[in-house]
C-alpha positions in Angstrom: 0.0 0.0 0.0 2.8 2.4 0.9 4.4 2.0 -2.5 1.1 3.1 -4.2 0.9 6.3 -2.1 4.6 7.2 -2.2 7.0 7.4 -5.1 10.8 7.9 -5.3 12.4 10.8 -7.1 16.2 11.0 -6.8 16.1 8.7 -3.9 13.6 10.9 -2.0 10.1 9.9 -1.0 7.2 11.9 -2.5 3.5 11.6 -2.2 1.9 10.1 -5.3 -0.7 12.9 -5.6 -2.5 11.2 -8.5 -3.2 8.2 -6.3 -4.5 10.4 -3.5 -6.6 12.6 -5.7 -8.1 9.5 -7.3 -9.0 8.2 -3.8 -10.7 11.6 -3.0 -12.7 11.4 -6.2 -13.9 7.9 -5.2 -15.2 9.4 -1.9 -17.6 11.7 -3.8 -18.3 9.7 -6.9 -21.5 7.6 -6.7 -22.5 5.0 -9.2 -26.1 4.6 -10.3 -25.7 0.9 -10.3 -26.4 -1.3 -7.3 -23.0 -1.9 -5.7 -21.9 -4.0 -2.7 -21.0 -2.0 0.4 -20.1 -3.0 3.9 -21.3 -2.9 7.6 -18.0 -1.1 8.2 -19.5 1.8 6.3 -23.1 1.3 7.4 -22.6 -0.2 10.9 -26.1 0.7 12.0 -27.8 -1.6 9.5 -29.8 -4.5 11.0 -32.2 -7.2 9.8 -35.3 -8.1 11.9 -37.0 -11.5 11.8 -40.5 -11.3 13.2 -43.9 -11.2 11.5 -41.9 -10.4 8.4 -38.2 -10.1 7.6 -37.2 -6.4 7.2 -34.3 -4.1 7.3 -34.0 -2.1 10.5 -31.8 0.6 12.2 -29.8 0.3 15.4 -30.2 3.6 17.3 -28.5 2.7 20.7 -27.0 -0.2 22.5 -30.5 -1.3 23.6 -33.0 -0.2 20.8 -33.6 -1.0 17.2 -36.1 1.0 15.0 -38.1 -0.5 12.2 -41.4 -0.1 10.3 -44.3 -1.3 12.5 -45.7 -3.4 9.7 -42.8 -5.8 10.1 -43.4 -6.6 13.8 -47.0 -5.7 14.6 -48.9 -8.7 16.0 -45.8 -10.7 17.0 -46.4 -12.9 20.0 -42.9 -14.1 20.5 -40.8 -10.9 19.9 -38.1 -10.6 17.2 -34.6 -11.7 16.3 -32.2 -9.0 15.2 -29.1 -9.6 13.0 -26.4 -7.0 13.6 -23.2 -6.3 11.7 -23.9 -8.8 8.9 -22.8 -8.3 5.3 -24.5 -11.3 3.7 -28.2 -11.5 4.4 -28.0 -13.7 7.4 -31.7 -14.7 7.5 -32.2 -15.7 3.9 -28.7 -17.3 3.5 -28.3 -18.7 7.0 -24.7 -17.4 7.1 -24.5 -16.9 10.8 -20.8 -17.6 10.9 -19.8 -14.1 9.7 -17.1 -12.6 11.8 -17.8 -10.0 14.5 -21.6 -10.2 14.1 -24.3 -10.5 16.7 -27.7 -12.1 16.8 -29.8 -10.2 19.4 -33.3 -10.8 20.7 -36.2 -8.5 21.6 -39.0 -9.6 23.8 -40.5 -6.0 24.1 -41.9 -4.6 20.9 -43.2 -1.1 21.1 -45.5 -0.3 18.2 -46.7 3.3 17.8 -50.0 3.5 19.6 -51.7 5.1 16.6 -50.4 2.6 14.0 -53.1 1.6 11.6 -53.4 -0.1 8.2 -55.2 2.2 5.9 -55.2 0.0 2.8 -53.3 -2.9 1.4 -49.6 -1.9 1.8 -50.4 1.5 3.2 -50.1 2.4 6.9 -50.2 5.4 9.2 -47.7 5.9 12.1 -45.7 3.0 10.7 -42.9 2.9 13.3 -41.9 0.5 16.0 -39.1 0.1 18.6 -37.5 -3.2 19.6 -36.0 -3.3 23.0 -33.1 -5.8 23.1 -33.0 -8.3 26.0 -29.3 -7.4 26.5 -27.2 -4.4 25.6 -25.1 -4.6 22.4 -21.3 -4.2 22.5 -20.3 -1.7 19.8 -17.5 -2.5 17.4 -16.5 -1.2 14.0 -19.4 -2.9 12.2 -22.0 -2.4 14.9 -22.7 1.2 15.9 -25.9 3.3 16.2 -27.0 5.5 13.3 -27.5 9.2 13.5 -31.1 10.3 12.8 -32.1 13.3 10.7 -33.5 16.1 12.7 -37.0 17.5 11.9 -35.5 20.9 10.9 -33.1 19.2 8.5 -36.0 17.3 6.9 -38.0 20.5 6.3 -35.0 22.0 4.5 -34.5 19.1 2.1 -35.1 19.7 -1.6 -35.0 17.0 -4.3 -31.7 15.7 -3.0 -29.8 12.5 -3.9 -30.3 9.7 -1.4 -28.3 6.6 -0.5 -30.5 3.5 -0.2 -28.8 0.5 1.5 -30.0 -2.9 2.3 -30.8 -6.3 0.6 -32.9 -7.8 -2.1 -35.6 -10.4 -1.5 -35.3 -11.7 -5.1 -31.6 -12.6 -5.3 -28.8 -13.7 -2.9 -27.0 -10.5 -2.0 -24.6 -8.8 0.3 -25.4 -5.5 1.9 -25.7 -3.2 -1.1 -26.0 0.5 -2.0 -28.1 2.2 -4.7 -29.1 5.8 -5.4 -32.5 7.5 -5.5 -33.7 11.1 -5.5 -36.2 12.6 -3.1 -39.3 13.9 -4.8 -41.5 16.9 -3.8 -44.7 16.3 -1.9 -47.0 17.3 -4.7 -45.6 14.7 -7.0 -45.7 12.1 -4.2 -49.4 12.9 -3.7 -50.0 12.4 -7.4 -48.3 9.0 -7.3 -49.9 7.6 -4.1 -53.1 9.6 -3.4 -55.3 9.1 -1.4 -52.9 6.9 0.7 -50.0 9.4 1.0 -49.4 11.1 4.3 -47.0 14.0 3.8 -46.5 14.7 7.5 -44.9 11.3 8.0 -44.0 10.0 4.6 -41.9 11.0 1.6 -41.3 9.3 -1.8 -38.3 8.8 -4.0 -37.4 7.9 -7.6 -34.7 5.3 -8.1 -31.7 6.7 -10.1 -30.2 3.2 -10.5 -31.6 -0.3 -10.3 -34.7 -0.8 -8.3 -33.5 -4.1 -6.9 -33.1 -3.5 -3.2 -36.5 -4.9 -2.4 -36.4 -5.8 1.3 -39.0 -3.7 3.2 -37.4 -1.3 5.6 -34.1 -0.7 3.7 -32.5 2.4 5.0 -32.6 5.8 3.2 -29.9 8.3 4.2 -28.2 11.5 3.1 -25.2 13.3 4.5 -24.6 10.3 6.9 -28.0 10.9 8.5 -30.8 8.3 8.3 -34.0 9.8 6.8 -36.2 6.7 7.0 -37.3 3.3 5.7 -38.3 2.2 2.2 -41.7 0.7 2.0 -43.3 -0.7 -1.2 -47.0 0.0 -1.5 -48.6 -0.1 -4.9 -48.3 3.1 -6.8 -51.8 4.3 -7.7 -50.8 6.6 -10.5 -51.2 5.9 -14.2 -47.8 7.5 -14.9 -45.7 4.9 -16.9 -42.6 5.3 -14.7 -44.5 4.8 -11.5 -42.9 1.4 -10.9 -39.6 3.2 -10.4 -40.8 4.9 -7.3 -41.1 4.0 -3.6 -42.5 5.6 -0.5 -40.4 6.3 2.6 -41.5 6.3 6.2 -39.7 9.3 7.5 -38.2 9.1 11.0 -37.9 12.8 12.0 -41.7 13.3 12.6 -41.4 10.4 15.2 -38.4 11.7 17.1 -40.5 12.9 20.0 -42.2 9.5 20.3 -38.8 7.6 20.0 -37.3 9.9 22.7 -40.2 9.3 25.1 -40.2 5.6 24.7 -36.4 5.2 25.1 -35.4 8.0 27.4 -32.8 9.0 24.8 -32.7 12.8 24.1 -33.5 14.0 20.6 -30.1 15.7 20.7 -28.3 12.4 21.3 -30.4 10.7 18.6 -29.5 13.3 16.0 -25.8 14.1 16.9 -22.7 12.4 15.7 -20.8 10.4 18.3 -17.4 11.3 19.5 -15.6 8.6 17.4 -15.5 11.1 14.5 -12.9 13.1 16.6 -10.5 10.2 15.7 -11.3 10.8 12.0 -10.5 14.5 12.3 -7.3 13.7 14.1 -6.2 11.3 11.3 -7.0 14.0 8.7 -4.9 16.5 10.7 -2.0 14.0 10.5 -2.5 13.7 6.8 -2.5 17.5 6.3 0.7 17.8 8.3 2.3 15.1 6.2 1.3 16.9 3.0 2.5 20.2 4.3 5.9 18.7 5.0 6.0 17.2 1.5 4.9 20.6 0.0 7.8 22.3 1.9 10.2 19.8 0.3 8.8 20.4 -3.1 9.3 24.2 -2.6 13.0 23.5 -2.3 12.9 21.4 -5.6 10.5 23.8 -7.3 12.2 23.8 -10.7 11.5 20.1 -11.1 8.2 19.8 -9.2 6.3 22.9 -9.8 3.2 21.0 -11.0 3.3 18.7 -8.0 3.4 21.7 -5.7 0.2 23.1 -7.3 -1.4 19.7 -7.0 -0.5 19.3 -3.3 -1.9 22.7 -2.5 -5.2 21.8 -4.2 -5.2 18.5 -2.4 -4.7 20.1 1.0 -7.5 22.6 0.3 -9.8 19.7 -0.6 -8.9 17.9 2.7 -9.5 21.0 4.7 -13.0 21.3 3.2 -13.7 17.7 4.0 -12.4 18.2 7.5 -14.7 21.2 8.0 -17.6 19.1 6.7 -16.8 16.4 9.2 -16.8 19.0 12.0 -20.2 20.2 10.8 -21.5 16.6 11.0 -21.4 15.8 7.3 -19.2 12.7 7.2 -18.4 11.0 3.9 -18.9 7.3 3.6 -15.3 5.9 3.4 -14.6 2.6 1.8 -12.5 0.5 4.1 
């Protein structure tokens, strides 16, 4: 790895700027195709086995959040798969390293949850209280929820959809979608669209992540769960859309049930301080390299310009991290 990052000129070590710039481009470039990802990048992803098998979201060491339609009516509780890459329930691959299978005997369904029509629900949210606390590790950590104020400011932004397919054997995967405005969502799903607690999206890539409850996020904050009611519109491309149960309208309810403050639910945890520290180390290393290039400016003038641009990009990414906008880094 070191040989890819560093090169030798006249016996001296220099940063391979093209390699690093390429890596930075990979951080921001998103492919429209469904691509495999990892629990190391989405450590809050879970699978719930109860009335139905659904994706779910770890929000603390004791609570998991999921659509109520997945667990409502269960008489035995639920089994929760945490930290898995391959779909543990469908493939039975329970041997995966550093994973955990938890159990929930206490299922808290929203008290106003109701089925309105086939595939359409109001207050479609539920909490699963684990029988024992989860030990966090690199691939098992709670997600950060989007605040209500952030949801109100969202336009037709790009979304990351992560989860699994019910149709094919798959690992944890990532696809892209775009958030649509409420008027268009109403056109697609009326009269069973509830704008105060739902949103809708259009897939920009393959619409193959079909497991109910797959997670929707943007800027590292979880917006909600994908659900798949029938689109009632006559628009030809209707099949390329899905509804989203948005979590922010239910933050007060989640906080009351769990005794976790809304601030804690919507704030990045302190582990991002380590990421900032590592970026500071990288900036220091690049500055040292840039100083050396200044001495050799006749030969390496272009490299000097590249390094300055690279350092400015890193400073901007660092500032974004401090503001809570953390990029999804490939391990």
